All heavy atoms as a GROMACS GRO file, in nm:
protein
  619
    1MET      N    1   0.084  -0.117   0.000
    1MET     CA    2   0.000   0.000   0.000
    1MET      C    3   0.089   0.124   0.000
    1MET      O    4   0.182   0.135   0.078
    1MET     CB    5  -0.088  -0.003   0.125
    1MET     CG    6  -0.209   0.080   0.115
    1MET     SD    7  -0.315   0.054   0.261
    1MET     CE    8  -0.471   0.069   0.183
    2LYS      N    9   0.059   0.216  -0.088
    2LYS     CA   10   0.138   0.338  -0.095
    2LYS      C   11   0.111   0.426   0.027
    2LYS      O   12   0.010   0.411   0.095
    2LYS     CB   13   0.106   0.414  -0.223
    2LYS     CG   14   0.147   0.340  -0.349
    2LYS     CD   15   0.115   0.423  -0.470
    2LYS     CE   16   0.155   0.348  -0.596
    2LYS     NZ   17   0.123   0.423  -0.715
    3THR      N   18   0.198   0.521   0.050
    3THR     CA   19   0.184   0.606   0.170
    3THR      C   20   0.064   0.699   0.160
    3THR      O   21   0.005   0.734   0.261
    3THR     CB   22   0.311   0.689   0.191
    3THR    OG1   23   0.338   0.767   0.073
    3THR    CG2   24   0.429   0.601   0.221
    4ASN      N   25   0.027   0.738   0.041
    4ASN     CA   26  -0.085   0.831   0.026
    4ASN      C   27  -0.219   0.762   0.005
    4ASN      O   28  -0.321   0.830  -0.004
    4ASN     CB   29  -0.059   0.926  -0.092
    4ASN     CG   30   0.055   1.021  -0.064
    4ASN    OD1   31   0.088   1.047   0.051
    4ASN    ND2   32   0.115   1.072  -0.170
    5THR      N   33  -0.220   0.632  -0.003
    5THR     CA   34  -0.345   0.560  -0.030
    5THR      C   35  -0.446   0.582   0.080
    5THR      O   36  -0.566   0.605   0.052
    5THR     CB   37  -0.316   0.409  -0.046
    5THR    OG1   38  -0.219   0.392  -0.148
    5THR    CG2   39  -0.441   0.335  -0.082
    6LYS      N   40  -0.403   0.578   0.204
    6LYS     CA   41  -0.494   0.598   0.316
    6LYS      C   42  -0.557   0.737   0.311
    6LYS      O   43  -0.678   0.753   0.332
    6LYS     CB   44  -0.420   0.580   0.447
    6LYS     CG   45  -0.505   0.596   0.570
    6LYS     CD   46  -0.423   0.573   0.695
    6LYS     CE   47  -0.447   0.686   0.790
    6LYS     NZ   48  -0.370   0.678   0.911
    7GLU      N   49  -0.477   0.838   0.281
    7GLU     CA   50  -0.529   0.975   0.272
    7GLU      C   51  -0.628   0.989   0.156
    7GLU      O   52  -0.732   1.054   0.170
    7GLU     CB   53  -0.415   1.074   0.257
    7GLU     CG   54  -0.331   1.086   0.381
    7GLU     CD   55  -0.211   1.177   0.361
    7GLU    OE1   56  -0.190   1.225   0.247
    7GLU    OE2   57  -0.140   1.200   0.458
    8TRP      N   58  -0.596   0.927   0.042
    8TRP     CA   59  -0.687   0.936  -0.072
    8TRP      C   60  -0.820   0.866  -0.042
    8TRP      O   61  -0.926   0.914  -0.084
    8TRP     CB   62  -0.623   0.875  -0.196
    8TRP     CG   63  -0.524   0.968  -0.259
    8TRP    CD1   64  -0.389   0.956  -0.258
    8TRP    CD2   65  -0.553   1.088  -0.330
    8TRP    NE1   66  -0.332   1.062  -0.324
    8TRP    CE2   67  -0.430   1.145  -0.369
    8TRP    CE3   68  -0.670   1.154  -0.365
    8TRP    CZ2   69  -0.422   1.262  -0.441
    8TRP    CZ3   70  -0.662   1.272  -0.436
    8TRP    CH2   71  -0.540   1.325  -0.474
    9ILE      N   72  -0.815   0.756   0.031
    9ILE     CA   73  -0.939   0.688   0.069
    9ILE      C   74  -1.021   0.775   0.163
    9ILE      O   75  -1.142   0.789   0.147
    9ILE     CB   76  -0.908   0.551   0.132
    9ILE    CG1   77  -0.852   0.456   0.027
    9ILE    CG2   78  -1.031   0.491   0.198
    9ILE    CD1   79  -0.799   0.326   0.082
   10GLN      N   80  -0.954   0.838   0.261
   10GLN     CA   81  -1.025   0.926   0.354
   10GLN      C   82  -1.088   1.044   0.280
   10GLN      O   83  -1.205   1.075   0.301
   10GLN     CB   84  -0.929   0.978   0.461
   10GLN     CG   85  -0.888   0.877   0.561
   10GLN     CD   86  -0.785   0.933   0.658
   10GLN    OE1   87  -0.716   1.030   0.629
   10GLN    NE2   88  -0.775   0.870   0.774
   11TYR      N   89  -1.009   1.111   0.198
   11TYR     CA   90  -1.061   1.227   0.125
   11TYR      C   91  -1.172   1.187   0.028
   11TYR      O   92  -1.272   1.258   0.012
   11TYR     CB   93  -0.950   1.299   0.051
   11TYR     CG   94  -0.848   1.363   0.142
   11TYR    CD1   95  -0.715   1.375   0.103
   11TYR    CD2   96  -0.883   1.413   0.267
   11TYR    CE1   97  -0.621   1.434   0.186
   11TYR    CE2   98  -0.790   1.471   0.350
   11TYR     CZ   99  -0.659   1.482   0.309
   11TYR     OH  100  -0.567   1.540   0.390
   12GLY      N  101  -1.154   1.073  -0.037
   12GLY     CA  102  -1.256   1.027  -0.132
   12GLY      C  103  -1.388   0.996  -0.064
   12GLY      O  104  -1.495   1.035  -0.114
   13THR      N  105  -1.383   0.928   0.051
   13THR     CA  106  -1.507   0.897   0.121
   13THR      C  107  -1.571   1.024   0.178
   13THR      O  108  -1.694   1.036   0.178
   13THR     CB  109  -1.484   0.797   0.234
   13THR    OG1  110  -1.387   0.848   0.325
   13THR    CG2  111  -1.440   0.662   0.180
   14ALA      N  112  -1.489   1.118   0.222
   14ALA     CA  113  -1.545   1.243   0.274
   14ALA      C  114  -1.615   1.321   0.162
   14ALA      O  115  -1.726   1.374   0.181
   14ALA     CB  116  -1.435   1.329   0.337
   15ILE      N  117  -1.554   1.328   0.047
   15ILE     CA  118  -1.616   1.399  -0.066
   15ILE      C  119  -1.742   1.328  -0.112
   15ILE      O  120  -1.844   1.393  -0.141
   15ILE     CB  121  -1.514   1.415  -0.181
   15ILE    CG1  122  -1.405   1.515  -0.138
   15ILE    CG2  123  -1.582   1.461  -0.309
   15ILE    CD1  124  -1.288   1.523  -0.231
   16MET      N  125  -1.738   1.194  -0.116
   16MET     CA  126  -1.856   1.119  -0.157
   16MET      C  127  -1.971   1.138  -0.057
   16MET      O  128  -2.087   1.147  -0.097
   16MET     CB  129  -1.824   0.970  -0.173
   16MET     CG  130  -1.735   0.940  -0.292
   16MET     SD  131  -1.803   0.997  -0.448
   16MET     CE  132  -1.943   0.890  -0.462
   17MET      N  133  -1.939   1.144   0.072
   17MET     CA  134  -2.043   1.169   0.172
   17MET      C  135  -2.103   1.308   0.154
   17MET      O  136  -2.225   1.324   0.164
   17MET     CB  137  -1.986   1.154   0.312
   17MET     CG  138  -1.966   1.012   0.356
   17MET     SD  139  -2.120   0.922   0.379
   17MET     CE  140  -2.185   1.002   0.524
   18LEU      N  141  -2.019   1.407   0.128
   18LEU     CA  142  -2.071   1.541   0.104
   18LEU      C  143  -2.163   1.545  -0.017
   18LEU      O  144  -2.273   1.602  -0.012
   18LEU     CB  145  -1.955   1.640   0.083
   18LEU     CG  146  -1.884   1.690   0.205
   18LEU    CD1  147  -1.763   1.774   0.166
   18LEU    CD2  148  -1.977   1.772   0.292
   19VAL      N  149  -2.118   1.485  -0.124
   19VAL     CA  150  -2.197   1.484  -0.247
   19VAL      C  151  -2.329   1.409  -0.225
   19VAL      O  152  -2.436   1.456  -0.266
   19VAL     CB  153  -2.116   1.422  -0.363
   19VAL    CG1  154  -2.204   1.394  -0.484
   19VAL    CG2  155  -2.001   1.513  -0.400
   20SER      N  156  -2.322   1.294  -0.159
   20SER     CA  157  -2.446   1.216  -0.138
   20SER      C  158  -2.544   1.291  -0.048
   20SER      O  159  -2.664   1.288  -0.072
   20SER     CB  160  -2.414   1.079  -0.080
   20SER     OG  161  -2.365   1.090   0.053
   21GLY      N  162  -2.494   1.360   0.055
   21GLY     CA  163  -2.582   1.436   0.142
   21GLY      C  164  -2.650   1.551   0.070
   21GLY      O  165  -2.771   1.574   0.084
   22VAL      N  166  -2.575   1.624  -0.012
   22VAL     CA  167  -2.631   1.737  -0.085
   22VAL      C  168  -2.730   1.688  -0.191
   22VAL      O  169  -2.840   1.745  -0.206
   22VAL     CB  170  -2.518   1.821  -0.148
   22VAL    CG1  171  -2.573   1.922  -0.246
   22VAL    CG2  172  -2.437   1.889  -0.040
   23VAL      N  173  -2.695   1.584  -0.264
   23VAL     CA  174  -2.784   1.530  -0.366
   23VAL      C  175  -2.913   1.478  -0.304
   23VAL      O  176  -3.023   1.505  -0.355
   23VAL     CB  177  -2.713   1.420  -0.449
   23VAL    CG1  178  -2.812   1.342  -0.534
   23VAL    CG2  179  -2.605   1.481  -0.535
   24LEU      N  180  -2.902   1.407  -0.194
   24LEU     CA  181  -3.021   1.355  -0.128
   24LEU      C  182  -3.111   1.468  -0.079
   24LEU      O  183  -3.234   1.462  -0.094
   24LEU     CB  184  -2.981   1.264  -0.012
   24LEU     CG  185  -3.095   1.193   0.061
   24LEU    CD1  186  -3.164   1.096  -0.033
   24LEU    CD2  187  -3.042   1.121   0.182
   25ALA      N  188  -3.052   1.573  -0.024
   25ALA     CA  189  -3.131   1.687   0.023
   25ALA      C  190  -3.202   1.756  -0.093
   25ALA      O  191  -3.321   1.790  -0.083
   25ALA     CB  192  -3.042   1.785   0.098
   26PHE      N  193  -3.131   1.778  -0.204
   26PHE     CA  194  -3.194   1.842  -0.320
   26PHE      C  195  -3.305   1.755  -0.378
   26PHE      O  196  -3.413   1.806  -0.411
   26PHE     CB  197  -3.091   1.874  -0.428
   26PHE     CG  198  -3.024   2.005  -0.408
   26PHE    CD1  199  -2.894   2.011  -0.359
   26PHE    CD2  200  -3.089   2.124  -0.439
   26PHE    CE1  201  -2.831   2.132  -0.340
   26PHE    CE2  202  -3.026   2.245  -0.421
   26PHE     CZ  203  -2.897   2.250  -0.371
   27LEU      N  204  -3.280   1.626  -0.392
   27LEU     CA  205  -3.383   1.537  -0.446
   27LEU      C  206  -3.506   1.535  -0.357
   27LEU      O  207  -3.620   1.542  -0.405
   27LEU     CB  208  -3.328   1.396  -0.464
   27LEU     CG  209  -3.232   1.376  -0.580
   27LEU    CD1  210  -3.176   1.236  -0.579
   27LEU    CD2  211  -3.298   1.407  -0.711
   28CYS      N  212  -3.485   1.524  -0.227
   28CYS     CA  213  -3.597   1.520  -0.135
   28CYS      C  214  -3.674   1.652  -0.139
   28CYS      O  215  -3.797   1.654  -0.136
   28CYS     CB  216  -3.547   1.494   0.006
   28CYS     SG  217  -3.678   1.481   0.128
   29PHE      N  218  -3.601   1.763  -0.148
   29PHE     CA  219  -3.667   1.894  -0.149
   29PHE      C  220  -3.753   1.912  -0.273
   29PHE      O  221  -3.868   1.956  -0.264
   29PHE     CB  222  -3.560   2.004  -0.141
   29PHE     CG  223  -3.616   2.143  -0.138
   29PHE    CD1  224  -3.676   2.191  -0.022
   29PHE    CD2  225  -3.607   2.225  -0.247
   29PHE    CE1  226  -3.728   2.319  -0.018
   29PHE    CE2  227  -3.658   2.354  -0.244
   29PHE     CZ  228  -3.718   2.401  -0.129
   30PHE      N  229  -3.701   1.878  -0.388
   30PHE     CA  230  -3.774   1.903  -0.512
   30PHE      C  231  -3.877   1.795  -0.546
   30PHE      O  232  -3.975   1.822  -0.614
   30PHE     CB  233  -3.677   1.922  -0.629
   30PHE     CG  234  -3.601   2.051  -0.619
   30PHE    CD1  235  -3.465   2.051  -0.601
   30PHE    CD2  236  -3.667   2.173  -0.627
   30PHE    CE1  237  -3.394   2.170  -0.592
   30PHE    CE2  238  -3.598   2.292  -0.618
   30PHE     CZ  239  -3.462   2.291  -0.600
   31LEU      N  240  -3.856   1.674  -0.498
   31LEU     CA  241  -3.952   1.567  -0.530
   31LEU      C  242  -4.065   1.557  -0.428
   31LEU      O  243  -4.165   1.491  -0.455
   31LEU     CB  244  -3.878   1.433  -0.539
   31LEU     CG  245  -3.778   1.421  -0.655
   31LEU    CD1  246  -3.708   1.287  -0.650
   31LEU    CD2  247  -3.847   1.442  -0.789
   32ASN      N  248  -4.053   1.620  -0.312
   32ASN     CA  249  -4.157   1.610  -0.208
   32ASN      C  250  -4.226   1.744  -0.184
   32ASN      O  251  -4.255   1.781  -0.070
   32ASN     CB  252  -4.095   1.561  -0.076
   32ASN     CG  253  -4.058   1.416  -0.082
   32ASN    OD1  254  -4.118   1.340  -0.156
   32ASN    ND2  255  -3.956   1.380  -0.008
   33ASN      N  256  -4.252   1.816  -0.290
   33ASN     CA  257  -4.324   1.943  -0.282
   33ASN      C  258  -4.260   2.040  -0.183
   33ASN      O  259  -4.325   2.100  -0.099
   33ASN     CB  260  -4.471   1.920  -0.244
   33ASN     CG  261  -4.544   1.840  -0.349
   33ASN    OD1  262  -4.516   1.855  -0.468
   33ASN    ND2  263  -4.636   1.756  -0.308
   34TYR      N  264  -4.129   2.054  -0.194
   34TYR     CA  265  -4.051   2.150  -0.117
   34TYR      C  266  -4.052   2.124   0.033
   34TYR      O  267  -4.044   2.215   0.113
   34TYR     CB  268  -4.095   2.293  -0.148
   34TYR     CG  269  -4.099   2.321  -0.296
   34TYR    CD1  270  -4.219   2.340  -0.362
   34TYR    CD2  271  -3.982   2.323  -0.370
   34TYR    CE1  272  -4.222   2.363  -0.498
   34TYR    CE2  273  -3.984   2.346  -0.506
   34TYR     CZ  274  -4.105   2.366  -0.570
   34TYR     OH  275  -4.107   2.387  -0.705
   35ASN      N  276  -4.060   1.998   0.072
   35ASN     CA  277  -4.047   1.956   0.211
   35ASN      C  278  -3.931   1.860   0.223
   35ASN      O  279  -3.911   1.773   0.137
   35ASN     CB  280  -4.174   1.885   0.260
   35ASN     CG  281  -4.292   1.980   0.269
   35ASN    OD1  282  -4.274   2.095   0.306
   35ASN    ND2  283  -4.409   1.932   0.233
   36ILE      N  284  -3.855   1.874   0.330
   36ILE     CA  285  -3.744   1.783   0.355
   36ILE      C  286  -3.775   1.706   0.483
   36ILE      O  287  -3.806   1.764   0.586
   36ILE     CB  288  -3.611   1.859   0.371
   36ILE    CG1  289  -3.577   1.932   0.242
   36ILE    CG2  290  -3.499   1.764   0.406
   36ILE    CD1  291  -3.447   2.007   0.246
   37HIS      N  292  -3.767   1.575   0.474
   37HIS     CA  293  -3.795   1.488   0.588
   37HIS      C  294  -3.680   1.496   0.689
   37HIS      O  295  -3.566   1.524   0.653
   37HIS     CB  296  -3.814   1.344   0.539
   37HIS     CG  297  -3.879   1.257   0.640
   37HIS    ND1  298  -3.806   1.180   0.726
   37HIS    CD2  299  -4.009   1.235   0.670
   37HIS    CE1  300  -3.888   1.114   0.805
   37HIS    NE2  301  -4.012   1.146   0.772
   38ASP      N  302  -3.713   1.471   0.814
   38ASP     CA  303  -3.612   1.480   0.921
   38ASP      C  304  -3.496   1.383   0.899
   38ASP      O  305  -3.381   1.416   0.930
   38ASP     CB  306  -3.676   1.451   1.057
   38ASP     CG  307  -3.771   1.559   1.101
   38ASP    OD1  308  -3.759   1.672   1.048
   38ASP    OD2  309  -3.856   1.532   1.187
   39SER      N  310  -3.524   1.266   0.848
   39SER     CA  311  -3.417   1.168   0.829
   39SER      C  312  -3.318   1.215   0.722
   39SER      O  313  -3.198   1.187   0.731
   39SER     CB  314  -3.474   1.032   0.792
   39SER     OG  315  -3.546   1.041   0.670
   40VAL      N  316  -3.365   1.287   0.623
   40VAL     CA  317  -3.276   1.341   0.519
   40VAL      C  318  -3.189   1.450   0.579
   40VAL      O  319  -3.068   1.457   0.551
   40VAL     CB  320  -3.357   1.393   0.399
   40VAL    CG1  321  -3.267   1.462   0.299
   40VAL    CG2  322  -3.434   1.281   0.333
   41LEU      N  323  -3.246   1.534   0.662
   41LEU     CA  324  -3.166   1.636   0.729
   41LEU      C  325  -3.063   1.574   0.821
   41LEU      O  326  -2.950   1.622   0.832
   41LEU     CB  327  -3.256   1.732   0.807
   41LEU     CG  328  -3.343   1.825   0.722
   41LEU    CD1  329  -3.434   1.906   0.813
   41LEU    CD2  330  -3.257   1.916   0.638
   42TRP      N  331  -3.101   1.467   0.890
   42TRP     CA  332  -3.007   1.398   0.977
   42TRP      C  333  -2.891   1.340   0.897
   42TRP      O  334  -2.776   1.354   0.935
   42TRP     CB  335  -3.079   1.286   1.055
   42TRP     CG  336  -2.989   1.214   1.148
   42TRP    CD1  337  -2.955   1.250   1.274
   42TRP    CD2  338  -2.917   1.094   1.120
   42TRP    NE1  339  -2.867   1.159   1.327
   42TRP    CE2  340  -2.843   1.063   1.234
   42TRP    CE3  341  -2.910   1.010   1.010
   42TRP    CZ2  342  -2.760   0.951   1.241
   42TRP    CZ3  343  -2.828   0.899   1.017
   42TRP    CH2  344  -2.755   0.871   1.132
   43TYR      N  345  -2.923   1.273   0.786
   43TYR     CA  346  -2.818   1.215   0.702
   43TYR      C  347  -2.725   1.325   0.648
   43TYR      O  348  -2.603   1.308   0.647
   43TYR     CB  349  -2.878   1.138   0.586
   43TYR     CG  350  -2.775   1.076   0.496
   43TYR    CD1  351  -2.714   0.957   0.530
   43TYR    CD2  352  -2.736   1.138   0.377
   43TYR    CE1  353  -2.617   0.899   0.450
   43TYR    CE2  354  -2.641   1.083   0.296
   43TYR     CZ  355  -2.582   0.964   0.332
   43TYR     OH  356  -2.486   0.909   0.252
   44THR      N  357  -2.781   1.436   0.604
   44THR     CA  358  -2.701   1.546   0.552
   44THR      C  359  -2.610   1.603   0.660
   44THR      O  360  -2.493   1.630   0.636
   44THR     CB  361  -2.791   1.656   0.494
   44THR    OG1  362  -2.876   1.598   0.394
   44THR    CG2  363  -2.710   1.767   0.431
   45SER      N  364  -2.663   1.619   0.780
   45SER     CA  365  -2.580   1.672   0.889
   45SER      C  366  -2.471   1.574   0.928
   45SER      O  367  -2.357   1.614   0.955
   45SER     CB  368  -2.666   1.706   1.010
   45SER     OG  369  -2.722   1.590   1.067
   46GLN      N  370  -2.500   1.445   0.926
   46GLN     CA  371  -2.398   1.346   0.958
   46GLN      C  372  -2.288   1.342   0.850
   46GLN      O  373  -2.171   1.322   0.882
   46GLN     CB  374  -2.460   1.207   0.973
   46GLN     CG  375  -2.546   1.193   1.096
   46GLN     CD  376  -2.468   1.218   1.223
   46GLN    OE1  377  -2.359   1.165   1.242
   46GLN    NE2  378  -2.523   1.298   1.311
   47SER      N  379  -2.328   1.363   0.726
   47SER     CA  380  -2.226   1.366   0.620
   47SER      C  381  -2.137   1.489   0.634
   47SER      O  382  -2.016   1.481   0.609
   47SER     CB  383  -2.291   1.363   0.481
   47SER     OG  384  -2.363   1.481   0.456
   48LEU      N  385  -2.194   1.601   0.677
   48LEU     CA  386  -2.113   1.721   0.702
   48LEU      C  387  -2.019   1.701   0.820
   48LEU      O  388  -1.902   1.743   0.816
   48LEU     CB  389  -2.203   1.842   0.727
   48LEU     CG  390  -2.281   1.894   0.605
   48LEU    CD1  391  -2.382   1.998   0.650
   48LEU    CD2  392  -2.186   1.950   0.503
   49VAL      N  393  -2.067   1.637   0.925
   49VAL     CA  394  -1.982   1.610   1.040
   49VAL      C  395  -1.868   1.515   1.002
   49VAL      O  396  -1.753   1.536   1.040
   49VAL     CB  397  -2.066   1.551   1.156
   49VAL    CG1  398  -1.978   1.493   1.265
   49VAL    CG2  399  -2.158   1.657   1.214
   50TYR      N  400  -1.899   1.411   0.926
   50TYR     CA  401  -1.796   1.315   0.885
   50TYR      C  402  -1.690   1.383   0.799
   50TYR      O  403  -1.570   1.368   0.824
   50TYR     CB  404  -1.860   1.200   0.807
   50TYR     CG  405  -1.760   1.103   0.752
   50TYR    CD1  406  -1.693   1.015   0.835
   50TYR    CD2  407  -1.728   1.102   0.616
   50TYR    CE1  408  -1.599   0.926   0.785
   50TYR    CE2  409  -1.636   1.014   0.565
   50TYR     CZ  410  -1.571   0.926   0.650
   50TYR     OH  411  -1.478   0.841   0.599
   51ALA      N  412  -1.733   1.459   0.699
   51ALA     CA  413  -1.637   1.525   0.612
   51ALA      C  414  -1.556   1.629   0.689
   51ALA      O  415  -1.434   1.640   0.669
   51ALA     CB  416  -1.710   1.592   0.495
   52GLY      N  417  -1.620   1.702   0.777
   52GLY     CA  418  -1.548   1.800   0.857
   52GLY      C  419  -1.445   1.735   0.948
   52GLY      O  420  -1.335   1.786   0.966
   53SER      N  421  -1.480   1.621   1.004
   53SER     CA  422  -1.385   1.554   1.091
   53SER      C  423  -1.268   1.496   1.013
   53SER      O  424  -1.154   1.502   1.058
   53SER     CB  425  -1.454   1.444   1.171
   53SER     OG  426  -1.497   1.340   1.086
   54ILE      N  427  -1.294   1.443   0.895
   54ILE     CA  428  -1.184   1.390   0.813
   54ILE      C  429  -1.089   1.501   0.772
   54ILE      O  430  -0.968   1.490   0.789
   54ILE     CB  431  -1.240   1.318   0.688
   54ILE    CG1  432  -1.312   1.190   0.726
   54ILE    CG2  433  -1.129   1.288   0.588
   54ILE    CD1  434  -1.224   1.085   0.788
   55PHE      N  435  -1.142   1.610   0.720
   55PHE     CA  436  -1.056   1.719   0.676
   55PHE      C  437  -0.990   1.789   0.793
   55PHE      O  438  -0.872   1.821   0.789
   55PHE     CB  439  -1.134   1.820   0.591
   55PHE     CG  440  -1.177   1.764   0.458
   55PHE    CD1  441  -1.310   1.768   0.421
   55PHE    CD2  442  -1.086   1.710   0.371
   55PHE    CE1  443  -1.351   1.718   0.299
   55PHE    CE2  444  -1.125   1.659   0.248
   55PHE     CZ  445  -1.258   1.664   0.212
   56GLY      N  446  -1.064   1.812   0.900
   56GLY     CA  447  -1.010   1.883   1.015
   56GLY      C  448  -0.903   1.805   1.088
   56GLY      O  449  -0.797   1.859   1.124
   57VAL      N  450  -0.926   1.678   1.111
   57VAL     CA  451  -0.829   1.595   1.183
   57VAL      C  452  -0.701   1.579   1.102
   57VAL      O  453  -0.592   1.588   1.156
   57VAL     CB  454  -0.891   1.458   1.221
   57VAL    CG1  455  -0.785   1.362   1.270
   57VAL    CG2  456  -0.999   1.478   1.325
   58SER      N  457  -0.716   1.556   0.974
   58SER     CA  458  -0.595   1.536   0.893
   58SER      C  459  -0.511   1.663   0.886
   58SER      O  460  -0.386   1.657   0.893
   58SER     CB  461  -0.631   1.490   0.752
   58SER     OG  462  -0.699   1.591   0.682
   59ILE      N  463  -0.574   1.778   0.876
   59ILE     CA  464  -0.500   1.904   0.874
   59ILE      C  465  -0.434   1.928   1.008
   59ILE      O  466  -0.318   1.970   1.016
   59ILE     CB  467  -0.593   2.022   0.835
   59ILE    CG1  468  -0.632   2.010   0.688
   59ILE    CG2  469  -0.528   2.155   0.862
   59ILE    CD1  470  -0.740   2.107   0.647
   60TYR      N  471  -0.505   1.902   1.117
   60TYR     CA  472  -0.450   1.922   1.251
   60TYR      C  473  -0.328   1.832   1.274
   60TYR      O  474  -0.223   1.878   1.322
   60TYR     CB  475  -0.556   1.895   1.357
   60TYR     CG  476  -0.507   1.905   1.497
   60TYR    CD1  477  -0.488   2.029   1.556
   60TYR    CD2  478  -0.476   1.791   1.570
   60TYR    CE1  479  -0.442   2.039   1.687
   60TYR    CE2  480  -0.429   1.799   1.700
   60TYR     CZ  481  -0.412   1.924   1.757
   60TYR     OH  482  -0.365   1.932   1.886
   61VAL      N  483  -0.341   1.705   1.239
   61VAL     CA  484  -0.232   1.610   1.260
   61VAL      C  485  -0.111   1.648   1.175
   61VAL      O  486   0.003   1.645   1.221
   61VAL     CB  487  -0.278   1.466   1.232
   61VAL    CG1  488  -0.162   1.370   1.226
   61VAL    CG2  489  -0.378   1.422   1.337
   62ARG      N  490  -0.135   1.686   1.050
   62ARG     CA  491  -0.026   1.725   0.962
   62ARG      C  492   0.048   1.847   1.017
   62ARG      O  493   0.172   1.852   1.016
   62ARG     CB  494  -0.079   1.754   0.823
   62ARG     CG  495   0.033   1.778   0.722
   62ARG     CD  496  -0.019   1.796   0.582
   62ARG     NE  497  -0.090   1.677   0.538
   62ARG     CZ  498  -0.206   1.681   0.473
   62ARG    NH1  499  -0.263   1.794   0.443
   62ARG    NH2  500  -0.264   1.569   0.436
   63ASN      N  501  -0.025   1.945   1.068
   63ASN     CA  502   0.038   2.064   1.125
   63ASN      C  503   0.116   2.031   1.252
   63ASN      O  504   0.225   2.086   1.275
   63ASN     CB  505  -0.065   2.172   1.154
   63ASN     CG  506  -0.115   2.237   1.028
   63ASN    OD1  507  -0.050   2.234   0.925
   63ASN    ND2  508  -0.233   2.297   1.036
   64LYS      N  509   0.062   1.946   1.337
   64LYS     CA  510   0.132   1.908   1.459
   64LYS      C  511   0.262   1.834   1.429
   64LYS      O  512   0.364   1.858   1.494
   64LYS     CB  513   0.044   1.823   1.550
   64LYS     CG  514  -0.055   1.902   1.629
   64LYS     CD  515   0.018   1.996   1.722
   64LYS     CE  516  -0.078   2.080   1.799
   64LYS     NZ  517  -0.012   2.177   1.883
   65PHE      N  518   0.258   1.742   1.333
   65PHE     CA  519   0.380   1.672   1.296
   65PHE      C  520   0.484   1.768   1.239
   65PHE      O  521   0.604   1.753   1.263
   65PHE     CB  522   0.352   1.559   1.196
   65PHE     CG  523   0.302   1.433   1.261
   65PHE    CD1  524   0.191   1.367   1.212
   65PHE    CD2  525   0.366   1.380   1.372
   65PHE    CE1  526   0.145   1.251   1.271
   65PHE    CE2  527   0.322   1.264   1.432
   65PHE     CZ  528   0.211   1.200   1.381
   66ALA      N  529   0.439   1.866   1.162
   66ALA     CA  530   0.532   1.965   1.107
   66ALA      C  531   0.595   2.047   1.219
   66ALA      O  532   0.715   2.076   1.215
   66ALA     CB  533   0.459   2.056   1.008
   67GLU      N  534   0.517   2.084   1.321
   67GLU     CA  535   0.571   2.158   1.435
   67GLU      C  536   0.672   2.075   1.513
   67GLU      O  537   0.779   2.125   1.552
   67GLU     CB  538   0.459   2.201   1.530
   67GLU     CG  539   0.371   2.311   1.477
   67GLU     CD  540   0.257   2.345   1.571
   67GLU    OE1  541   0.261   2.300   1.688
   67GLU    OE2  542   0.164   2.414   1.528
   68ILE      N  543   0.641   1.949   1.537
   68ILE     CA  544   0.732   1.860   1.610
   68ILE      C  545   0.861   1.842   1.532
   68ILE      O  546   0.971   1.847   1.588
   68ILE     CB  547   0.663   1.726   1.640
   68ILE    CG1  548   0.551   1.745   1.740
   68ILE    CG2  549   0.764   1.623   1.691
   68ILE    CD1  550   0.462   1.625   1.758
   69LYS      N  551   0.849   1.821   1.401
   69LYS     CA  552   0.968   1.804   1.318
   69LYS      C  553   1.054   1.930   1.320
   69LYS      O  554   1.176   1.923   1.329
   69LYS     CB  555   0.926   1.772   1.175
   69LYS     CG  556   1.040   1.742   1.082
   69LYS     CD  557   0.989   1.705   0.944
   69LYS     CE  558   1.104   1.678   0.851
   69LYS     NZ  559   1.055   1.644   0.716
   70LYS      N  560   0.990   2.046   1.316
   70LYS     CA  561   1.062   2.175   1.320
   70LYS      C  562   1.134   2.189   1.455
   70LYS      O  563   1.249   2.232   1.458
   70LYS     CB  564   0.964   2.288   1.300
   70LYS     CG  565   1.025   2.425   1.299
   70LYS     CD  566   0.916   2.531   1.278
   70LYS     CE  567   0.969   2.669   1.304
   70LYS     NZ  568   0.863   2.770   1.294
   71ASP      N  569   1.068   2.155   1.564
   71ASP     CA  570   1.129   2.164   1.696
   71ASP      C  571   1.249   2.070   1.710
   71ASP      O  572   1.351   2.106   1.768
   71ASP     CB  573   1.027   2.134   1.806
   71ASP     CG  574   0.925   2.245   1.823
   71ASP    OD1  575   0.953   2.359   1.780
   71ASP    OD2  576   0.818   2.216   1.881
   72ILE      N  577   1.237   1.949   1.657
   72ILE     CA  578   1.346   1.853   1.664
   72ILE      C  579   1.466   1.902   1.584
   72ILE      O  580   1.579   1.891   1.627
   72ILE     CB  581   1.298   1.714   1.617
   72ILE    CG1  582   1.201   1.656   1.719
   72ILE    CG2  583   1.416   1.620   1.593
   72ILE    CD1  584   1.133   1.529   1.674
   73GLU      N  585   1.439   1.956   1.465
   73GLU     CA  586   1.548   2.006   1.382
   73GLU      C  587   1.618   2.125   1.444
   73GLU      O  588   1.739   2.143   1.427
   73GLU     CB  589   1.498   2.039   1.242
   73GLU     CG  590   1.462   1.916   1.160
   73GLU     CD  591   1.400   1.951   1.028
   73GLU    OE1  592   1.377   2.071   0.999
   73GLU    OE2  593   1.373   1.857   0.950
   74GLN      N  594   1.543   2.211   1.515
   74GLN     CA  595   1.602   2.328   1.578
   74GLN      C  596   1.688   2.289   1.699
   74GLN      O  597   1.786   2.354   1.730
   74GLN     CB  598   1.495   2.427   1.624
   74GLN     CG  599   1.434   2.503   1.511
   74GLN     CD  600   1.325   2.598   1.561
   74GLN    OE1  601   1.285   2.594   1.674
   74GLN    NE2  602   1.277   2.683   1.470
   75ASN      N  603   1.653   2.183   1.768
   75ASN     CA  604   1.725   2.141   1.888
   75ASN      C  605   1.848   2.058   1.858
   75ASN      O  606   1.922   2.025   1.950
   75ASN     CB  607   1.632   2.064   1.982
   75ASN     CG  608   1.526   2.154   2.041
   75ASN    OD1  609   1.548   2.274   2.058
   75ASN    ND2  610   1.412   2.098   2.072
   76LYS      N  611   1.872   2.023   1.734
   76LYS     CA  612   1.991   1.942   1.702
   76LYS      C  613   2.115   2.024   1.707
   76LYS      O  614   2.138   2.130   1.693
   76LYS     CB  615   1.976   1.879   1.564
   76LYS     CG  616   1.888   1.759   1.567
   76LYS     CD  617   1.890   1.690   1.432
   76LYS     CE  618   1.805   1.566   1.437
   76LYS     NZ  619   1.805   1.496   1.312
   0.00000   0.00000   0.00000
């Protein structure tokens, strides 16, 4: 497995969740006489939380590792 494969899988699933949540919300809105069911809103919110956590955690971890690496290099 390549080093970036895990990141591509995470980003791909996060983007697919975002797309599926938005598409489901639009379909439900336009096909149900401009009403959105609670379960569709729940699914959309969960897809936003999932995508936000994937992008947020990966950015946070990457920045922390960069800070630690910088500190180690400065102390040598």
